[in-house]
N, C-alpha and C positions, 0 to 999 in steps of 0.2 A: 635425400628423404623428403617426401611432399608434406608440407605443413598443413594442419587441420584448419579448416575454416570455422569461425564461431558458430554458424548454423549447423555444423556437424555433430555437436555435442549439446548437452543440456545443463551443463554446470556452469556457474558464472560467479566470480568473486563479489563480494558485497559492494565494494567500492565502484564497480561497474554498473551496478543497479541504481545507485545515486545518480540524479539527474535524468534518469531514463523518462521519457514523456509518457504521460497517461492520456488515452483518447476515449472518447464515448463511442457508442456502437456506429454512430454516423460517420465516425473519423475526425471529429472535432478535437483538438488537443485541449484538455482541460486542467492539465497540471503537470506535475512532476514528482518523482519519488524523491524525497529529501533524505530518507533514512529507513531502516529496517528495525523491527522489534524481533529479537530471537530468543527463543526459549533457552535459558542458560543449561538445562540438564539434557533435554533432547537434542539441542541444536537446530530445532526447526523453526523456519521463519514463521511467525504468528501474524505479523502486521507489515504492511508497507505504509509508510507515513507519507502521506500525499500533501503537497503544499500547492497553493495557489493563493493569489492575492498578497496583501502586505508589499512593503517596499524595502529592499535591502534587509530583509529579516526583521523588520520592525512592524509589529502589528499582525504578522502572519500566524495563522493557526494551522495545526496539523490535523489532518484526517486520517486516523488509523484505519485503513482498509484490510479486512481479513484477507490473508493470502489467497484463500480459495475463490475470491471473486474477481482476481486478476487473471488475464489470459494474454500470453505474449503472443504479439503478431509480428512474425519475421519480415513482413512486407513494409511495416511501418517502423521497424526497430523500436517498438514500445508496447506498452501494455494496454490492453482494452478491458473496460469496466461496463457492466450493464448498467450503468447510471448515467444521467447527464449532469451537467454543472449544478443546476438548480437543486437536483437531488443531493448531490455531494454537498453543497452549501448547507442544506437542511440536516446533514448527517452529523453525528456527535464529532466535535472537534476540541482541540485543547492547545493551550500554549506550551511552549517548550518546558517551562517550569512544572505545569501540571502533569506533562507526560513523565518527567522525571520523577515525580512523587508517586507514580503508581508502581506497584511492585507485582510479584508473582502472586500474591494472595488478594488482589483487589477484585473480587468477584462481581461487584456492581459495575466496575468499569468494563469488564469482559462482557457481562450480561447485557449491558447498555448497547455495545456496539453489535453484538450478534442479534439483539431484538431489532434493531434497525436493519441491518444487512441481510438477515434471514430472508427477507422479502425478495432479495436479489440473488439468493442461491448460495449464501455463505454457509458453510458447514461448520458447526462447532468442533473445535479440534479436541476438546476434552471428551467428547461423546464416544 
């Protein structure tokens, strides 16, 4: 029996998304996916936590990208976002402790992210 290739299907396990590179529209690698934020009830991925900068996990901040702004590029084996590194550096970012403190009901966190990323095509998942 012939084994299916990864490009033949659209499902992927979360641990395979971790460390996937993220590129801007020009093809420059601007970071990597550190983790995912998944809605506990619906099971839908809400955010990809982008990391860049920091050293060995020290001083690093995470940029929660609404899943709707990521586009998987099979030729790059990574995600492409409609932002450059400077735009991402200006985006809302959080430490690991700050992210752990946010919960399902933190509307200000959610609103802040979509206020920023709405200009880049992010669609609110609650609408």
